[in-house]
C-alpha positions as CSV (number, residue, x, y, z in Angstrom):
1,M,0.0,-0.2,0.2
2,Q,3.0,1.9,0.6
3,K,3.5,2.9,-2.9
4,D,-0.5,4.1,-3.4
5,I,-0.1,6.7,-0.6
6,I,-0.5,10.4,-1.6
7,R,2.8,12.4,-1.1
8,K,2.9,16.1,-0.3
9,K,5.4,18.9,-0.2
10,D,6.0,20.8,3.3
11,N,3.3,18.3,5.4
12,S,0.6,20.7,3.2
13,R,-3.1,19.3,3.2
14,K,-5.9,19.9,0.8
15,A,-9.3,20.6,2.6
16,F,-12.9,20.5,1.1
17,L,-15.5,23.0,2.4
18,S,-19.1,23.4,1.2
19,E,-22.1,25.4,1.8
20,D,-24.1,22.1,1.5
21,S,-23.0,18.9,2.6
22,F,-21.1,16.4,-0.1
23,D,-20.5,12.6,-0.6
24,L,-18.3,11.5,1.9
25,I,-18.1,7.8,0.4
26,G,-17.8,9.3,-3.1
27,I,-14.9,11.5,-2.2
28,L,-12.8,8.6,-0.4
29,K,-13.4,6.3,-3.4
30,N,-12.9,8.3,-6.0
31,D,-9.5,10.4,-4.5
32,Y,-8.2,8.6,-1.8
33,T,-8.6,4.7,-2.7
34,Y,-6.4,3.4,-0.5
35,I,-7.6,4.8,2.7
36,Y,-11.3,3.7,1.6
37,D,-9.4,0.0,1.0
38,A,-8.4,0.4,4.6
39,I,-11.4,0.9,6.2
40,E,-13.2,-1.9,4.3
41,E,-10.6,-3.9,5.3
42,E,-10.6,-3.4,8.8
43,G,-14.3,-3.1,9.1
44,F,-14.2,0.5,10.5
45,I,-17.7,1.9,10.1
46,L,-17.5,5.5,9.5
47,K,-20.5,7.7,11.8
48,Y,-21.6,9.8,9.1
49,S,-21.5,9.2,5.8
50,E,-22.2,13.4,4.7
51,C,-20.1,16.6,5.7
52,N,-19.6,19.8,4.3
53,L,-15.7,20.1,5.7
54,F,-13.3,17.5,4.8
55,K,-9.7,17.6,5.7
56,E,-6.3,15.5,4.9
57,L,-4.5,14.1,7.8
58,V,-0.9,14.2,7.0
59,Y,2.2,12.7,8.4
60,D,5.7,13.3,7.3
61,N,4.5,14.7,4.0
62,L,2.1,11.6,3.7
63,V,-1.5,11.6,3.4
64,V,-2.5,9.0,6.0
65,G,-6.0,9.6,6.8
66,F,-8.5,12.2,6.9
67,C,-11.3,13.8,9.5
68,T,-14.3,15.7,8.8
69,Y,-16.5,18.3,10.3
70,D,-20.0,20.3,10.2
71,F,-18.6,23.4,9.5
72,S,-20.2,27.2,9.8
73,R,-17.8,29.4,7.7
74,E,-19.7,32.1,9.1
75,F,-19.4,31.5,13.0
76,M,-16.5,29.5,12.7
77,T,-18.0,26.6,14.7
78,A,-16.9,22.9,14.1
79,A,-18.0,19.7,15.1
80,L,-16.1,16.7,14.5
81,S,-18.1,14.0,12.9
82,N,-15.3,11.4,11.5
83,I,-11.6,10.6,11.7
84,Y,-9.7,7.9,10.4
85,I,-6.2,7.2,10.0
86,L,-4.0,4.2,8.8
87,P,-3.6,1.9,11.5
88,E,0.4,2.0,10.9
89,Y,0.5,5.3,11.2
90,R,-1.5,5.5,14.5
91,G,0.2,6.6,17.8
92,N,1.8,9.5,16.3
93,R,-0.4,12.2,18.1
94,I,-1.9,13.3,14.6
95,F,-5.4,13.8,15.6
96,L,-4.1,16.1,18.6
97,K,-2.1,18.2,15.8
98,E,-5.5,18.3,14.1
99,L,-7.3,19.5,17.3
100,E,-4.7,22.1,17.9
101,D,-4.5,23.3,14.7
102,T,-8.5,23.6,14.4
103,M,-8.4,25.8,18.1
104,T,-5.5,28.1,16.7
105,D,-7.3,28.5,13.3
106,Y,-11.4,28.8,14.3
107,C,-12.5,28.3,18.0
108,K,-12.7,25.3,20.0
109,P,-14.1,22.2,18.2
110,S,-16.9,19.5,19.6
111,I,-17.2,16.5,18.7
112,M,-19.6,14.2,17.2
113,E,-20.9,10.8,19.1
114,P,-17.0,9.9,20.2
115,T,-16.5,6.2,20.7
116,R,-14.8,5.0,23.5
117,L,-11.4,5.2,21.8
118,V,-11.5,9.0,20.9
119,V,-12.5,9.8,24.6
120,E,-9.4,7.9,25.7
121,T,-7.0,9.6,23.3
122,L,-8.2,12.9,24.6
123,I,-7.4,11.8,27.9
124,S,-3.8,10.9,26.9
125,Y,-3.6,14.4,25.6
126,G,-4.8,15.8,28.5
127,F,-8.2,17.5,27.0
128,A,-9.9,14.9,29.0
129,Q,-9.4,12.8,32.4
130,K,-11.0,10.6,34.4
131,V,-12.5,11.4,37.7
132,T,-14.1,8.0,39.0
133,D,-13.0,4.6,37.9
134,G,-15.6,4.7,35.2
135,I,-16.0,8.8,34.2
136,A,-14.5,10.7,32.2
137,V,-15.1,14.4,31.8
138,S,-13.9,16.4,29.1
139,A,-12.7,20.1,28.0
140,I,-14.0,19.5,24.6
141,E,-18.1,19.1,24.5
142,F,-19.3,15.9,23.1
143,I,-22.6,16.3,20.6
144,V,-25.1,13.3,20.2
145,P,-28.1,14.1,17.8
146,G,-31.9,13.8,19.4
147,S,-32.7,10.8,17.5
148,H,-29.4,8.7,19.5
149,V,-30.6,10.1,22.9
150,L,-32.1,7.7,25.3
151,S,-32.8,8.6,28.8
152,N,-34.5,6.5,32.1
153,A,-37.3,9.1,31.7
154,P,-39.5,10.1,29.2
155,Y,-37.0,12.2,26.6
156,S,-38.5,14.6,23.3
157,N,-35.3,13.6,21.2
158,E,-33.7,17.0,22.1
159,E,-29.9,16.9,20.9
160,L,-27.4,16.2,24.2
161,S,-24.6,18.7,24.9
162,T,-22.5,16.9,27.2
163,H,-18.9,16.9,28.9
164,F,-19.5,13.7,30.3
165,Y,-18.6,10.3,29.2
166,D,-18.8,6.4,30.7
167,L,-15.6,4.5,29.8
168,D,-17.3,1.3,30.9
169,M,-20.7,2.0,28.8
170,C,-19.3,3.5,25.9
171,S,-21.9,6.6,26.5
172,C,-21.4,10.1,26.8
173,F,-24.5,11.0,29.2
174,H,-25.4,14.2,31.2
175,V,-27.8,14.3,34.4
176,L,-30.7,16.6,33.2
177,D,-32.2,16.6,36.4
178,L,-30.6,16.2,39.9
179,E,-33.3,16.0,42.2
180,K,-35.3,13.6,39.8
181,G,-32.8,11.3,39.4
182,I,-33.0,12.1,35.2
183,V,-30.3,11.0,32.9
184,A,-29.6,11.2,29.2
185,Y,-27.7,8.8,27.3
186,S,-26.0,8.4,24.0
187,S,-27.1,5.1,21.9
188,P,-24.3,2.3,21.3
189,L,-22.1,2.8,18.6
190,N,-21.2,0.1,16.2
191,Y,-17.5,0.6,16.9
192,D,-17.9,0.2,20.4
193,I,-20.0,-2.8,20.1
194,V,-17.3,-4.4,17.9
195,H,-13.9,-3.4,19.9
196,Y,-15.5,-3.3,23.5
197,A,-18.6,-5.2,23.7
198,C,-20.7,-2.4,25.4
199,L,-23.8,-4.4,24.5
200,E,-22.7,-6.6,27.2
201,S,-21.5,-3.9,29.5
202,R,-24.9,-2.0,29.5
203,K,-27.2,-4.7,30.3
204,N,-26.3,-3.5,33.7
205,M,-27.7,-0.1,32.8
206,D,-30.7,-0.2,35.3
207,G,-32.1,1.4,38.0
208,K,-29.0,1.0,40.6
209,Y,-26.6,2.2,37.6
210,F,-28.4,5.3,37.4
211,S,-28.5,5.8,41.3
212,N,-25.3,5.6,41.4
213,I,-24.9,8.1,38.7
214,I,-27.0,10.3,40.6
215,G,-25.1,9.7,43.8
216,S,-21.8,10.3,42.1
217,F,-23.3,13.6,41.2
218,C,-24.6,15.0,44.3
219,D,-21.1,14.2,46.0
220,S,-19.2,15.2,43.8
221,D,-20.5,17.8,41.7
222,V,-18.4,20.8,42.3
223,E,-15.0,18.6,41.8
224,F,-16.2,17.8,38.2
225,M,-16.9,20.8,37.4
226,K,-13.5,22.2,39.0
227,V,-11.9,19.8,36.9
228,I,-13.7,20.6,33.6
229,L,-12.6,24.4,34.2
230,E,-9.1,23.4,35.0
231,L,-9.2,21.6,31.3
232,E,-10.6,24.0,29.6
233,E,-8.1,26.8,31.0
234,N,-5.1,24.6,29.7
235,L,-6.8,24.8,26.0
236,H,-4.7,26.8,23.6
237,V,-8.3,28.4,22.1
238,R,-8.1,31.3,19.6
239,N,-9.8,34.3,21.3
240,Y,-11.2,37.0,18.9
241,T,-11.3,40.6,20.0
242,V,-14.2,42.5,19.4
243,D,-13.1,44.9,16.8
244,E,-11.6,42.1,15.1
245,I,-15.0,40.7,14.7
246,I,-17.0,44.1,14.4
247,G,-14.9,46.4,13.7
248,E,-13.0,49.8,15.3
249,G,-14.9,52.5,15.6
250,D,-16.9,53.2,12.2
251,D,-15.3,50.4,10.4
252,I,-16.8,47.1,9.7
253,S,-14.3,44.2,10.0
254,E,-13.0,42.3,7.2
255,Y,-14.8,39.7,8.9
256,L,-18.3,41.2,8.8
257,Q,-17.6,42.7,5.2
258,S,-17.5,39.1,3.9
259,L,-20.8,38.0,5.3
260,I,-22.5,40.9,4.1
261,D,-20.7,40.3,0.6
262,D,-21.2,36.4,0.9
263,G,-25.4,37.1,1.5
264,H,-25.7,36.3,5.0
265,V,-26.8,39.7,6.2
266,T,-27.6,42.9,4.8
267,Y,-25.6,45.9,5.5
268,E,-28.0,47.6,7.2
269,K,-28.5,44.3,9.7
270,A,-25.0,44.1,10.1
271,L,-24.5,47.6,11.4
272,E,-27.3,47.2,13.9
273,I,-25.7,44.1,15.4
274,K,-22.0,45.7,15.5
275,Q,-24.1,48.6,17.5
276,Q,-25.6,45.8,19.6
277,I,-22.5,43.8,20.1
278,R,-20.3,46.7,20.7
279,E,-22.9,47.9,23.8
280,E,-23.5,44.3,25.5
281,Y,-19.7,44.0,24.8
282,E,-18.5,47.2,26.8
283,S,-21.1,46.7,29.6
284,G,-19.7,43.0,30.3
285,M,-22.8,41.2,28.9
286,I,-20.6,39.1,26.7
287,L,-17.0,37.7,26.8
288,N,-14.2,37.8,24.3
289,E,-15.1,33.6,23.9
290,S,-18.7,34.4,23.4
291,L,-18.6,36.8,20.5
292,L,-19.1,34.5,17.7
293,I,-21.8,33.0,20.2
294,R,-23.3,35.8,20.2
295,L,-23.0,37.2,16.8
296,A,-24.6,33.9,15.5
297,Y,-27.5,34.2,17.8
298,L,-28.0,37.6,16.8
299,F,-27.8,37.0,12.7
300,E,-30.9,34.4,13.2
301,N,-33.8,36.0,13.3
302,N,-35.8,32.9,14.2
303,L,-33.8,31.1,16.9
304,E,-34.9,29.6,19.7
305,P,-34.3,26.9,22.1
306,T,-34.0,23.4,21.1
307,I,-33.2,21.4,24.2
308,K,-35.8,22.0,26.8
309,S,-35.7,18.9,29.7
310,H,-32.2,20.5,31.3
311,D,-32.8,21.7,35.1
312,E,-30.4,24.5,34.7
313,V,-31.8,27.0,32.0
314,C,-30.0,30.3,30.4
315,P,-31.7,33.2,32.3
316,Y,-31.9,35.4,29.1
317,C,-32.4,32.3,26.2
318,S,-33.9,29.4,28.6
319,M,-31.4,26.8,26.9
320,P,-29.7,24.4,29.1
321,V,-26.7,25.5,31.3
322,D,-23.8,23.8,33.5
323,S,-23.0,25.2,36.8
324,H,-19.4,25.5,35.3
325,D,-20.4,27.6,32.3
326,R,-19.1,31.4,32.6
327,F,-21.2,32.1,29.2
328,C,-24.3,30.5,27.6
329,H,-23.3,28.3,24.6
330,F,-26.8,29.4,22.6
331,C,-26.9,33.3,23.1
332,G,-23.1,33.8,24.1
333,I,-24.4,35.9,27.0
334,N,-22.1,36.2,30.3
335,L,-23.8,34.0,32.9
336,D,-22.2,36.6,35.6
337,Y,-23.8,39.5,34.2
338,D,-26.2,41.1,36.8
339,I,-29.9,40.2,35.2
340,D,-31.4,42.6,37.5
341,Q,-29.2,45.5,36.2
342,M,-29.9,44.2,32.6
343,Q,-33.7,44.9,33.3
344,E,-33.3,48.6,35.3
345,N,-31.3,48.9,32.0
346,L,-34.4,48.4,29.7
347,I,-36.5,50.5,32.3
348,K,-34.3,53.7,32.4
349,S,-34.2,53.7,28.0
350,I,-38.3,53.8,28.2
351,N,-37.4,57.2,29.0
352,T,-34.6,57.6,26.2
353,S,-34.3,59.0,22.6
354,K,-34.5,56.0,20.3
355,S,-31.8,57.6,18.7
356,D,-29.8,57.1,21.6
357,F,-29.7,53.1,21.5
358,R,-30.5,50.1,19.4
359,E,-33.9,49.1,20.2
360,D,-36.5,50.9,21.8
361,I,-38.3,49.1,24.1
362,R,-41.6,51.0,23.8
363,F,-41.6,50.3,20.7
364,I,-41.8,46.0,21.5
365,M,-44.2,46.9,24.1
366,Y,-46.3,48.3,21.7
367,K,-45.8,45.2,19.3
368,F,-46.6,42.7,22.1
369,L,-50.0,44.7,23.6
370,K,-50.9,45.1,19.7
371,L,-50.9,41.4,19.1
372,I,-52.6,40.7,23.1
373,D,-55.2,43.4,21.8
374,E,-56.1,41.4,18.2
375,K,-56.8,38.8,20.5
376,I,-53.7,36.7,19.5
377,E,-52.7,33.5,21.4
378,F,-50.7,34.4,24.5
379,E,-48.1,32.2,24.0
380,Y,-47.9,32.8,20.2
381,A,-47.5,36.5,20.9
382,V,-44.5,35.7,23.2
383,F,-43.2,33.4,20.8
384,T,-43.6,36.2,18.3
385,I,-42.0,39.2,19.8
386,E,-38.7,37.0,21.0
387,N,-38.2,36.0,17.7
388,T,-38.3,39.0,16.3
389,Y,-36.7,41.5,18.4
390,N,-33.9,39.3,20.2
391,I,-35.6,40.2,23.7
392,S,-36.5,37.4,26.2
393,W,-40.1,37.2,27.5
394,A,-39.0,37.5,31.1
395,N,-37.0,41.0,30.4
396,L,-40.2,42.0,28.2
397,R,-42.7,41.0,31.1
398,Y,-40.5,42.7,33.6
399,C,-40.7,45.9,31.8
400,L,-44.4,45.5,31.0
401,E,-45.3,44.7,34.7
402,K,-43.3,47.6,35.9
403,Q,-44.8,50.1,33.5
404,E,-48.3,48.7,34.8
405,Y,-49.1,48.0,31.2
406,L,-49.9,44.0,31.7
407,S,-51.2,42.4,34.8
408,D,-52.3,38.6,35.0
409,D,-51.6,38.1,31.2
410,S,-54.0,40.7,30.6
411,I,-53.4,44.4,29.3
412,T,-54.4,47.2,32.0
413,E,-56.2,50.4,31.5
414,K,-52.7,52.0,31.7
415,G,-52.2,49.6,29.6
416,Y,-54.9,50.5,26.7
417,E,-53.6,54.1,27.8
418,F,-49.8,53.6,26.3
419,L,-51.2,51.9,22.9
420,H,-53.6,54.7,22.3
421,A,-50.6,57.2,23.0
422,H,-47.5,55.3,21.1
423,P,-46.5,56.8,17.5
424,L,-47.0,54.0,15.8
425,H,-50.5,53.9,16.7
426,F,-51.0,57.2,15.0
427,W,-48.7,56.0,11.9
428,E,-50.8,53.0,11.5
429,K,-54.3,54.8,12.1
430,Y,-53.8,57.5,9.6
431,H,-51.8,55.1,7.0
432,M,-49.1,57.3,7.4
433,D,-46.6,55.0,5.8
434,I,-45.5,57.4,2.6
435,V,-42.8,58.8,5.4
436,D,-40.0,56.6,7.3
437,Y,-41.2,55.4,10.5
438,T,-38.3,55.7,12.4
439,D,-37.7,59.4,11.6
440,F,-41.5,60.4,12.6
441,E,-41.0,58.4,16.0
442,N,-37.8,60.2,16.7
443,Y,-40.0,63.2,16.1
444,F,-42.9,62.5,18.3
445,Y,-41.0,61.2,21.2
446,N,-39.0,65.1,20.8
447,H,-41.9,67.0,20.7
448,L,-44.2,65.2,23.7
449,Y,-44.7,69.1,25.2
450,M,-47.4,69.2,22.6
451,N,-50.6,67.1,22.1
452,H,-50.3,64.0,20.0
453,I,-52.5,65.1,17.0
454,D,-50.5,68.5,16.8
455,I,-47.3,66.4,16.6
456,C,-48.7,64.8,13.9
457,L,-49.8,67.4,11.9
458,T,-46.7,70.0,12.3
459,Y,-44.5,66.4,11.4
460,L,-46.5,65.7,7.8
461,E,-46.3,69.8,7.4
462,K,-42.6,69.6,6.9
463,F,-43.2,68.2,3.8
464,G,-45.3,71.0,1.8
465,N,-47.8,70.5,-0.5
466,D,-47.4,66.8,-1.2
467,E,-50.4,65.9,-2.5
468,Y,-50.6,62.5,-0.7
469,I,-49.2,64.1,2.5
470,L,-51.9,66.9,2.1
471,E,-54.6,63.8,1.8
472,I,-53.3,62.8,5.3
473,I,-53.7,65.7,7.2
474,D,-56.7,66.5,5.7
475,E,-57.9,62.8,7.2
476,I,-56.7,63.7,10.6
477,K,-58.2,67.2,10.8
478,N,-61.6,65.5,9.9
479,D,-61.5,62.8,12.5
480,L,-61.2,65.6,14.6
């Protein structure tokens, strides 16, 4: 087989990256026949047949294997889905170099459904550590698709993300609810069935087994989390600065400009997000390590939690968190940030001109109350607002109740007064969509010493004798 191996100069290596997934088997059969033959001869079973990033693994100028990722070029996230190294080249720390390169070039990767061999390799590299005879913790997260997750209680096929692995059972696992004793764990992998006889071991996954898991976490949860923190601190992960991500001053970063050029976001939306990221970063709401996560969260208009079974959740987006987490891995918010202070800041912003901050909370409150007033189902109204304006229901409810606009999920008399005095009410009532709403809203709030109808009329009079504007003015005067 030696004569068939692809040779490289200076250990350079090829990578295939696509926005869409491509066929891994096809790549191996067409371009790396000797690797495909070795896989077949060894009986190695690939976990995933598709990927969007394929990378050669090179040792001593020879292509001796490959790895694949689910990779997001927009947000620099990478989940390792397959790795294979020719048997005669194993033991040369090729996997270690790949992980280190990924962390240096992009960010800390995660691993999709690791086999026991992968976890033991992570332990040998110092990326993971045994904390009991059978349990290992890892600085690199393990991801298990929802369809491959089992549990000792009813479970709704949610994706599992965890730092814990049971070496005896060859299983990623996570304690979902310590008090109720609920544990989720991964289905057996073919590789572990063949090489570690894990099906035989899993016959012991009975009530006693789960009780022992819960007991271990009750006794040593804090110690486990300390080990994970120490392991994470030893990783050489690239940390981006806020200027690298969004640009310094009025400039847009090359990174953000590339997203605009690729059509992932409009220029106007990018500017809005840039301003929000800058304000949140300077207030301590987000950390350097979570800048890209926060960016991804803000780019997605309809991003919602996909995991709801855990007992510990982020107070901002309600996704599961672990007690050792410094930031939420879903919305990117610093978990040490004072939520009460954030809510107070929202209240203060109610009396601030819209031009002075990114999103007018008054506008969001109006939109929500309008949905309720129009008899939209309450839960759907909450869902709509959360996914449109990047605000959690907890924070919006706090503002509404603090202003006495909402009580027992119903609009109060004061709430109706607010609705009927909001600039959007007049803009919609008199069909003023011929003018820019943001400009009208700013004018409205800057002239509150006048009555509301006079504000509308004086604003429209700025446009002179435009026939459509004159029609709107006549409508308002007739309505009087």
